[in-house]
Residue frames as a rotation matrix with the C-alpha (Angstrom) as fourth column:
MET 1
-0.966 -0.197 0.170 6.45
0.160 0.068 0.985 -4.77
-0.205 0.978 -0.034 20.83
VAL 2
-0.171 0.933 -0.317 3.30
-0.539 -0.358 -0.763 -3.23
-0.825 0.041 0.564 19.12
GLN 3
-0.705 0.022 0.709 1.61
0.472 0.761 0.445 -5.59
-0.530 0.648 -0.547 16.71
GLU 4
-0.696 0.464 -0.548 -0.16
-0.675 -0.684 0.278 -4.00
-0.246 0.563 0.789 13.70
LYS 5
-0.150 0.702 0.696 -3.56
0.166 0.712 -0.682 -5.54
-0.975 0.013 -0.223 12.97
THR 6
-0.772 -0.091 -0.629 -3.79
-0.584 -0.290 0.758 -6.20
-0.251 0.953 0.171 9.19
GLU 7
0.345 0.938 -0.024 -6.75
-0.779 0.272 -0.565 -7.33
-0.524 0.214 0.825 7.20
LYS 8
-0.244 -0.395 0.886 -6.42
0.192 0.876 0.443 -10.86
-0.951 0.278 -0.138 5.69
MET 9
-0.228 0.059 -0.972 -6.12
-0.894 -0.407 0.186 -10.97
-0.385 0.912 0.145 1.99
PHE 10
0.020 0.320 0.947 -7.77
0.141 0.937 -0.320 -13.59
-0.990 0.140 -0.026 -0.21
ALA 11
-0.445 -0.145 -0.884 -7.67
-0.809 -0.357 0.466 -14.51
-0.383 0.923 0.042 -3.89
LEU 12
0.670 0.647 0.364 -9.52
-0.335 0.702 -0.629 -16.76
-0.662 0.299 0.687 -6.34
CYS 13
-0.444 -0.865 0.231 -7.35
-0.124 0.315 0.941 -19.13
-0.887 0.389 -0.247 -8.30
VAL 14
0.597 0.653 -0.466 -7.88
-0.516 -0.132 -0.846 -18.93
-0.614 0.746 0.258 -12.02
GLU 15
0.510 -0.524 -0.682 -4.85
-0.595 0.358 -0.720 -20.89
0.621 0.773 -0.129 -13.20
ASP 16
0.681 -0.296 0.669 -3.09
-0.505 0.471 0.723 -23.99
-0.530 -0.831 0.171 -11.81
LYS 17
0.840 -0.399 -0.369 -0.70
-0.189 0.422 -0.887 -24.89
0.509 0.814 0.279 -14.62
ASP 18
0.049 -0.900 -0.434 2.13
0.108 0.436 -0.893 -27.07
0.993 -0.003 0.119 -13.33
CYS 19
-0.540 -0.142 0.830 0.94
-0.751 -0.364 -0.551 -26.55
0.380 -0.921 0.090 -9.70
ASP 20
-0.588 0.262 -0.765 0.01
0.303 0.949 0.092 -29.64
0.750 -0.178 -0.637 -7.67
ASP 21
-0.598 0.186 -0.779 -1.20
0.798 0.049 -0.601 -27.62
-0.074 -0.981 -0.177 -4.68
LEU 22
-0.716 0.520 -0.467 -3.53
-0.425 -0.854 -0.299 -25.09
-0.554 -0.016 0.832 -6.31
GLU 23
-0.514 0.625 0.587 -6.95
0.786 0.618 0.030 -25.70
-0.344 0.476 -0.809 -7.66
LYS 24
-0.876 0.229 0.425 -8.95
0.130 -0.736 0.665 -23.50
0.465 0.637 0.615 -10.02
ARG 25
-0.010 0.958 0.288 -12.08
-0.089 -0.288 0.954 -21.82
0.996 -0.016 0.088 -8.59
LYS 26
0.380 0.080 -0.921 -10.78
0.872 0.300 0.386 -22.08
0.307 -0.951 0.044 -4.94
ILE 27
0.768 -0.078 0.635 -10.18
-0.249 -0.951 0.185 -19.17
0.590 -0.300 -0.750 -2.62
TYR 28
0.194 -0.824 -0.533 -6.66
0.832 0.426 -0.356 -18.92
0.521 -0.374 0.767 -1.02
GLN 29
0.876 -0.074 -0.476 -5.26
0.265 -0.751 0.605 -16.68
-0.403 -0.656 -0.639 1.67
ILE 30
0.417 -0.768 0.486 -2.44
0.407 -0.320 -0.856 -14.36
0.813 0.555 0.179 0.38
LEU 31
0.529 -0.394 -0.751 0.27
0.774 -0.139 0.618 -13.38
-0.348 -0.908 0.232 2.79
PRO 32
0.959 -0.205 -0.198 2.13
-0.255 -0.926 -0.280 -9.98
-0.126 0.319 -0.940 2.47
ASP 33
0.239 -0.929 0.283 5.44
0.688 0.367 0.625 -10.16
-0.685 0.046 0.727 0.73
GLU 34
0.680 0.043 -0.732 6.53
-0.283 -0.905 -0.316 -6.81
-0.677 0.422 -0.603 -0.83
LYS 35
-0.379 -0.911 -0.164 9.68
-0.555 0.082 0.828 -8.37
-0.740 0.405 -0.537 -2.41
ALA 36
-0.581 0.247 0.775 7.70
0.509 0.853 0.110 -11.11
-0.635 0.459 -0.622 -4.14
THR 37
0.516 0.857 -0.010 5.05
0.559 -0.346 -0.753 -8.63
-0.649 0.383 -0.658 -5.38
LYS 38
0.307 -0.501 -0.809 7.78
-0.562 -0.782 0.271 -6.43
-0.768 0.371 -0.522 -6.96
GLU 39
-0.752 -0.659 0.006 8.84
-0.435 0.502 0.748 -9.54
-0.496 0.560 -0.664 -8.90
GLY 40
-0.380 0.689 -0.617 5.28
-0.838 0.024 0.544 -10.43
0.390 0.724 0.569 -10.03
TYR 41
-0.547 0.190 -0.815 4.55
0.239 0.969 0.066 -13.11
0.802 -0.159 -0.576 -7.48
LEU 42
0.182 0.612 0.770 2.22
-0.791 -0.374 0.484 -13.55
0.584 -0.697 0.416 -4.54
ARG 43
-0.921 -0.389 0.041 2.74
-0.320 0.690 -0.650 -15.64
0.224 -0.611 -0.759 -1.40
VAL 44
0.015 0.982 -0.188 -0.21
-0.792 0.127 0.597 -18.02
0.610 0.140 0.780 -1.33
VAL 45
-0.524 -0.059 0.850 -1.23
-0.649 0.674 -0.353 -20.50
-0.552 -0.737 -0.391 1.47
ASP 46
-0.364 0.319 -0.875 -2.02
-0.838 0.297 0.457 -23.41
0.406 0.900 0.159 -0.80
GLU 47
0.578 0.722 -0.379 -3.60
-0.494 0.680 0.542 -26.89
0.649 -0.126 0.750 -0.39
SER 48
-0.018 -0.667 -0.745 -0.48
0.431 0.667 -0.608 -28.19
0.902 -0.332 0.276 1.41
GLY 49
0.791 0.412 -0.452 -1.12
0.584 -0.288 0.759 -25.55
0.182 -0.864 -0.469 4.16
ASP 50
-0.072 -0.918 -0.390 2.19
0.777 -0.297 0.555 -23.94
-0.626 -0.262 0.735 3.51
ASP 51
0.780 0.309 -0.544 2.82
-0.054 -0.833 -0.551 -20.66
-0.623 0.460 -0.633 1.78
TYR 52
-0.175 -0.791 0.586 4.61
0.753 0.277 0.598 -20.55
-0.635 0.545 0.547 -1.56
LEU 53
-0.385 0.034 -0.922 5.12
-0.399 -0.907 0.133 -17.98
-0.832 0.420 0.363 -4.32
TYR 54
-0.090 0.390 0.916 2.92
0.846 0.515 -0.136 -18.25
-0.525 0.763 -0.377 -7.41
PRO 55
-0.868 -0.234 0.438 2.71
0.455 -0.727 0.514 -15.86
0.198 0.646 0.737 -10.36
GLU 56
-0.770 0.551 -0.321 0.20
-0.191 -0.680 -0.708 -13.02
-0.608 -0.483 0.629 -9.81
SER 57
-0.565 0.455 -0.688 -1.55
-0.800 -0.098 0.592 -14.05
0.202 0.885 0.420 -13.02
TYR 58
-0.808 0.171 -0.563 -2.68
0.144 0.985 0.093 -17.32
0.571 -0.007 -0.821 -11.37
VAL 59
-0.359 0.664 -0.656 -5.10
0.906 0.081 -0.415 -15.52
-0.222 -0.744 -0.631 -8.96
ILE 60
-0.184 0.411 0.893 -7.59
0.322 -0.833 0.450 -12.66
0.929 0.370 0.021 -8.77
MET 61
-0.952 -0.286 -0.110 -7.48
0.188 -0.261 -0.947 -10.65
0.242 -0.922 0.302 -5.68
LEU 62
0.038 0.995 -0.092 -10.72
0.690 0.041 0.723 -10.45
0.723 -0.091 -0.685 -3.64
SER 63
-0.505 -0.100 0.857 -11.85
-0.460 -0.809 -0.366 -7.66
0.730 -0.580 0.362 -1.38
TYR 64
-0.777 0.206 -0.595 -12.64
0.557 0.666 -0.496 -9.18
0.294 -0.717 -0.632 2.02
LYS 65
-0.818 0.469 -0.334 -14.84
-0.108 -0.695 -0.711 -6.15
-0.566 -0.545 0.619 2.92
SER 66
-0.342 0.701 -0.626 -17.06
-0.937 -0.206 0.281 -6.43
0.068 0.683 0.727 -0.18
PHE 67
-0.582 0.119 -0.804 -17.19
-0.040 0.984 0.174 -10.26
0.812 0.133 -0.568 0.18
LYS 68
-0.904 0.168 -0.392 -18.35
0.420 0.191 -0.887 -9.83
-0.074 -0.967 -0.244 3.84
LEU 69
-0.646 0.679 -0.348 -21.03
-0.564 -0.732 -0.381 -7.27
-0.513 -0.050 0.857 2.80
LYS 70
-0.333 0.563 -0.756 -22.41
-0.766 0.306 0.565 -9.69
0.550 0.767 0.330 0.09
VAL 71
-0.733 0.045 -0.679 -22.62
0.279 0.930 -0.240 -12.53
0.620 -0.366 -0.694 2.50
ARG 72
-0.869 0.394 -0.300 -24.47
0.183 -0.308 -0.934 -10.37
-0.460 -0.866 0.196 4.99
ARG 73
-0.501 0.663 -0.556 -26.88
-0.849 -0.502 0.166 -9.28
-0.169 0.556 0.814 2.24
ILE 74
-0.473 0.257 -0.843 -27.52
-0.411 0.782 0.469 -12.92
0.779 0.568 -0.264 1.22
LEU 75
-0.702 0.148 -0.697 -28.17
0.540 0.749 -0.384 -14.08
0.465 -0.646 -0.606 4.82
SER 76
-0.855 0.431 -0.289 -30.46
0.004 -0.552 -0.834 -11.25
-0.519 -0.714 0.470 5.83
């Protein structure tokens, strides 16, 4: 079985209404889920450590590559 290497996705939480396991201004990992995305949701690994569906409007997607470049610039 050939396993595809996929880049991890992350998002910044901007809304946590009625969510006990999300916190505003925290970064969460996003897992791929095409069906959920078509319905307007994202699969988020939240504070519980499990992944659940949350509305897309609750997070802002982050680019890992640009984040990594900014960190390198800051540290150099």
